[in-house]
C-alpha positions as CSV (number, residue, x, y, z in Angstrom):
1,M,-11.9,21.8,24.7
2,E,-8.6,20.7,26.1
3,Q,-5.8,21.7,23.7
4,K,-3.2,19.0,23.0
5,R,0.1,18.8,21.2
6,P,0.8,16.2,18.5
7,A,2.9,14.4,21.1
8,D,-0.2,14.0,23.3
9,I,-2.1,12.5,20.5
10,F,0.7,10.1,19.8
11,Q,0.7,9.0,23.4
12,E,-3.0,8.5,23.3
13,L,-2.6,6.4,20.2
14,L,0.1,4.2,21.9
15,D,-2.1,3.7,24.9
16,Y,-5.1,2.8,22.8
17,L,-3.3,0.2,20.8
18,W,-1.4,-1.2,23.8
19,N,-4.6,-1.7,25.7
20,G,-6.7,-2.8,22.7
21,L,-4.1,-5.5,21.7
22,G,-3.7,-6.7,25.3
23,L,0.0,-6.7,25.0
24,E,0.8,-6.4,28.7
25,E,-0.7,-9.7,29.6
26,K,1.2,-11.3,26.7
27,G,4.6,-10.2,28.3
28,W,5.4,-7.3,26.0
29,K,7.2,-4.1,27.1
30,R,6.8,-0.5,26.1
31,L,10.0,1.3,25.1
32,K,10.7,4.9,25.9
33,K,10.5,6.0,22.3
34,G,7.1,4.4,22.1
35,D,7.7,1.0,20.4
36,F,6.2,-2.2,21.7
37,K,8.7,-5.1,22.1
38,K,9.0,-8.7,23.3
39,K,12.2,-10.8,23.3
40,I,12.0,-14.6,23.2
41,K,14.7,-17.0,24.5
42,N,15.3,-18.5,21.1
43,G,16.7,-15.2,19.8
44,L,13.5,-13.9,18.2
45,T,12.2,-10.4,18.9
46,Y,8.7,-9.3,18.3
47,Q,8.3,-5.5,17.8
48,I,5.7,-3.0,16.7
49,W,7.6,0.1,15.9
50,F,6.1,3.6,15.2
51,D,7.2,6.4,13.0
52,R,5.9,10.0,13.4
53,W,5.6,12.4,10.5
54,R,8.0,15.3,11.0
55,Y,5.4,18.0,10.1
56,N,2.8,17.1,12.7
57,Y,0.9,20.1,14.1
58,I,-2.3,21.2,15.7
59,D,-3.6,24.8,15.4
60,Y,-6.7,25.3,17.6
61,E,-7.1,28.9,16.5
62,I,-7.8,28.0,12.9
63,G,-9.3,24.6,13.8
64,H,-6.9,22.6,11.7
65,G,-4.1,20.1,12.3
66,N,-2.3,17.1,11.0
67,V,-0.9,14.2,13.0
68,E,0.4,11.3,10.9
69,V,1.8,8.1,12.3
70,G,3.1,5.0,10.6
71,F,3.7,1.6,12.1
72,T,5.1,-1.9,11.2
73,C,4.7,-5.2,13.1
74,I,7.9,-7.3,12.7
75,I,9.5,-10.5,13.8
76,K,13.3,-10.4,13.7
77,Q,16.3,-12.5,14.7
78,G,19.4,-10.4,15.3
79,D,19.5,-7.9,12.5
80,D,17.4,-10.1,10.2
81,R,13.8,-9.0,9.7
82,L,12.1,-12.3,9.1
83,Y,8.4,-11.3,9.0
84,S,6.6,-8.0,8.8
85,F,3.0,-7.0,8.7
86,K,1.9,-3.5,7.5
87,I,-1.5,-1.9,7.0
88,E,-1.6,0.2,3.8
89,P,-3.2,3.7,4.0
90,T,-5.8,4.3,1.4
91,T,-4.0,7.6,0.6
92,G,-0.8,5.8,-0.2
93,G,2.5,6.2,1.5
94,S,3.3,4.9,5.0
95,F,1.5,7.3,7.4
96,F,-2.1,7.4,8.7
97,R,-3.8,10.7,9.5
98,M,-4.8,10.3,13.1
99,L,-7.0,13.3,13.8
100,T,-10.7,13.7,13.5
101,E,-12.3,16.9,12.1
102,D,-12.6,18.2,15.7
103,L,-8.8,17.6,16.3
104,R,-9.2,14.5,18.5
105,L,-7.6,11.0,18.1
106,N,-9.4,9.0,15.5
107,T,-10.2,6.0,17.6
108,G,-12.6,4.7,15.0
109,L,-9.6,4.3,12.6
110,L,-7.6,2.5,15.3
111,D,-10.5,0.1,15.9
112,T,-10.1,-1.0,12.3
113,F,-6.4,-1.8,12.9
114,L,-6.9,-3.9,16.0
115,P,-8.5,-7.0,14.4
116,L,-6.0,-6.9,11.5
117,I,-3.0,-6.8,13.8
118,K,-4.4,-9.6,16.0
119,A,-5.3,-11.8,13.0
120,R,-2.2,-11.2,10.8
121,Y,0.5,-10.7,13.4
122,L,-0.3,-11.7,17.0
123,D,-2.3,-14.8,16.1
124,F,0.5,-15.7,13.6
125,I,3.0,-15.4,16.5
126,D,0.9,-17.8,18.6
127,R,0.7,-20.3,15.8
128,F,4.4,-20.0,15.1
129,E,5.4,-20.6,18.7
130,A,3.2,-23.7,18.7
131,D,4.4,-25.1,15.4
132,P,6.6,-23.0,13.1
133,A,6.2,-25.1,10.0
134,E,2.4,-25.2,10.4
135,A,2.2,-21.4,10.8
136,L,4.4,-20.8,7.7
137,Q,2.1,-23.0,5.5
138,T,-0.1,-20.0,4.7
139,V,2.7,-17.5,4.1
140,C,5.2,-19.3,1.8
141,A,5.7,-16.3,-0.5
142,P,7.7,-13.1,-0.3
143,F,4.6,-11.0,-0.2
144,I,1.0,-11.7,0.7
145,Q,-1.7,-9.2,0.0
146,P,-5.5,-9.3,-0.1
147,E,-7.5,-8.5,-3.2
148,D,-8.0,-4.9,-2.1
149,Y,-4.3,-4.3,-1.2
150,S,-5.2,-2.9,2.2
151,W,-2.4,-4.7,4.0
152,C,0.8,-6.5,3.2
153,I,2.8,-9.3,4.8
154,H,6.5,-9.7,3.8
155,V,8.3,-13.0,4.6
156,D,12.0,-13.2,4.2
157,E,13.5,-16.3,2.7
158,Q,15.6,-16.9,5.8
159,M,12.3,-17.3,7.8
160,V,11.3,-20.3,5.6
161,E,14.9,-21.7,5.5
162,R,15.2,-21.7,9.3
163,Y,11.8,-22.7,10.4
164,G,10.0,-24.3,7.4
165,T,10.1,-27.6,5.5
166,P,12.1,-28.3,2.3
167,E,8.7,-28.3,0.5
168,Q,7.8,-24.9,1.9
169,L,11.2,-23.5,0.9
170,A,10.7,-24.8,-2.7
171,E,7.2,-23.2,-2.8
172,Y,8.6,-19.9,-1.5
173,R,11.3,-19.8,-4.2
174,Y,8.7,-20.7,-6.8
175,Q,6.5,-17.8,-5.7
176,A,9.5,-15.4,-5.7
177,E,10.3,-16.4,-9.3
178,L,6.6,-16.0,-10.2
179,R,6.5,-12.6,-8.7
180,G,9.2,-11.4,-11.2
181,T,7.1,-12.3,-14.3
182,P,5.5,-9.5,-16.4
183,E,2.0,-10.8,-15.7
184,H,2.5,-10.7,-11.9
185,K,4.1,-7.2,-12.0
186,A,1.3,-5.8,-14.1
187,K,-1.3,-7.4,-11.8
188,N,0.4,-6.1,-8.7
189,W,1.0,-2.5,-9.9
190,M,-2.5,-2.3,-11.4
191,G,-4.1,-3.8,-8.3
192,S,-2.4,-1.4,-6.0
193,M,-3.4,1.5,-8.2
194,L,-7.0,0.4,-8.4
195,F,-7.1,0.2,-4.6
196,H,-5.7,3.7,-4.0
197,L,-7.7,5.4,-6.8
198,S,-10.9,3.9,-5.6
199,H,-10.3,5.6,-2.2
200,A,-8.8,8.9,-3.5
201,N,-10.7,12.1,-2.8
202,D,-9.3,13.9,-5.8
203,V,-10.6,11.3,-8.4
204,D,-13.9,11.9,-10.2
205,Q,-15.4,8.6,-9.4
206,A,-18.6,9.4,-11.2
207,W,-16.8,10.3,-14.4
208,A,-14.7,7.1,-14.2
209,S,-17.6,4.8,-13.6
210,S,-19.6,6.3,-16.5
211,R,-17.1,5.7,-19.3
212,T,-18.1,3.1,-21.8
213,R,-15.8,0.4,-23.2
214,E,-16.1,2.0,-26.6
215,E,-15.0,5.4,-25.2
216,L,-12.1,3.9,-23.4
217,D,-11.0,1.8,-26.4
218,Q,-10.8,5.0,-28.5
219,V,-8.4,6.4,-25.9
220,V,-6.2,3.5,-25.2
221,E,-5.9,1.8,-28.6
222,P,-3.9,4.6,-30.3
223,F,-1.4,4.6,-27.4
224,V,-1.0,0.8,-27.7
225,Q,-0.4,1.0,-31.4
226,A,2.0,3.9,-31.1
227,K,4.1,2.2,-28.4
228,R,4.2,-1.0,-30.4
229,Q,5.4,0.9,-33.5
230,T,8.1,2.8,-31.6
231,G,9.4,-0.3,-29.8
232,Q,8.2,1.0,-26.3
233,W,5.6,-1.8,-25.8
234,T,6.9,-4.1,-23.1
235,Q,5.7,-7.5,-21.8
236,E,4.4,-5.8,-18.7
237,D,2.4,-3.4,-20.9
238,E,0.9,-6.3,-22.8
239,A,0.0,-8.0,-19.6
240,G,-1.6,-4.8,-18.3
241,Y,-3.5,-4.4,-21.6
242,Q,-4.9,-7.9,-21.4
243,L,-6.1,-7.1,-17.8
244,Y,-7.8,-4.1,-19.2
245,R,-9.5,-6.2,-21.9
246,Q,-10.8,-8.6,-19.3
247,E,-12.1,-6.0,-16.9
248,T,-15.9,-5.8,-16.5
249,D,-16.1,-3.1,-13.9
250,P,-16.5,0.3,-15.7
251,E,-14.6,2.3,-13.0
252,K,-11.8,-0.1,-12.9
253,R,-11.6,-0.2,-16.7
254,T,-11.1,3.6,-16.6
255,F,-8.3,3.3,-14.0
256,R,-6.6,0.6,-16.1
257,V,-6.6,2.9,-19.1
258,W,-4.9,5.5,-17.0
259,Y,-2.2,3.0,-16.1
260,L,-1.6,2.2,-19.8
261,I,-1.4,5.8,-21.0
262,A,0.1,7.6,-18.0
263,N,3.6,7.6,-19.4
264,P,3.6,9.0,-22.9
265,R,7.3,9.8,-22.8
266,G,8.9,9.4,-26.3
267,L,5.5,9.6,-28.1
268,P,4.4,12.5,-30.4
269,N,3.1,15.6,-28.7
270,E,-0.5,14.7,-29.6
271,F,-0.3,11.7,-27.2
272,V,1.0,13.9,-24.4
273,Q,-2.0,16.2,-25.0
274,K,-4.4,13.3,-25.0
275,E,-2.9,11.9,-21.8
276,L,-3.4,15.4,-20.2
277,E,-7.0,15.6,-21.3
278,F,-7.7,12.2,-19.8
279,R,-5.8,13.1,-16.6
280,W,-7.7,16.3,-15.9
281,K,-11.0,14.6,-16.4
282,L,-10.0,11.8,-13.9
283,F,-8.3,14.3,-11.5
284,P,-10.2,17.6,-12.1
285,E,-8.7,19.2,-9.0
286,K,-5.1,18.6,-10.1
287,K,-4.7,20.9,-13.1
288,E,-2.5,23.2,-11.1
289,Q,0.0,20.3,-10.9
290,S,0.4,20.1,-14.7
291,S,4.1,21.1,-14.4
292,R,5.0,17.7,-12.8
293,P,7.3,15.5,-14.8
294,E,5.6,13.2,-17.3
295,R,7.2,10.2,-15.8
296,C,5.0,10.6,-12.8
297,W,1.3,10.5,-12.1
298,T,-0.3,12.2,-9.2
299,S,-3.2,11.4,-6.9
300,T,-4.2,11.9,-3.3
301,W,-1.7,9.2,-2.4
302,G,1.3,11.1,-3.8
303,T,3.4,11.3,-7.0
304,M,3.8,7.7,-8.2
305,P,6.7,6.8,-10.6
306,R,5.8,4.2,-13.1
307,E,7.8,1.0,-12.8
308,D,9.2,1.4,-16.3
309,A,10.5,4.9,-15.5
310,E,12.9,3.7,-12.8
């Protein structure tokens, strides 16, 4: 087996995406640092930029390695980033692990990227060049995400101001205002958490999916009452609680309980202990991390601060 450095894997990745996306025939250029770029006469620049994890390595003697790469697809004008598309790793963070078990480039993973980049970025560019307002019709919001939170599109207000209609700008600003409501914040944070926990290797999925509503009510209701009595219950908490009450999927119900109880700061010690008991059942492999601050909760995708702990 040919032994390769992380830099070799990164170069293979660039070649695979470059050819798979057909960028050369579209007039794009490859920069020395690896990014793909195309400048347009109207001042716009299209760019796919890559970021390599600083601790990449491959050790063939022990048969282990880690090469992580992140990338973002953007449209910018000058220093203003008007549009960006990003695929979200199931493990959280911004980097994808690009090695297979036998220490080769994971082309299977890259094959899942290609149709998404084409549909959400390159096809959008084609539609935008043909009719900017028409292309913007489906993205008149600061953030667009699918139900599974596997990717995200960010649109800057300047994009809609410069290329959209007055009606589209009004819709964008309405969506921006809506995004700041407690209901939307709870839905967004919970939705992202559900996506990542459902893919996490350190979560006991069987245990989570086997909890009954009665069991979960016995866990969450005391926390709800205690936070209400101590004045810690927020509008976002209430919105998240209502989403829990409406949830019909057993596994997702368990994850929603975790969201509601994962920050017992300021509550009596008995609630801290109850939260720990629930945590170790949901994350049985994480007991050794019990020294982490209470304001954080940990999974495969990293230590995640709760929004109300900022």
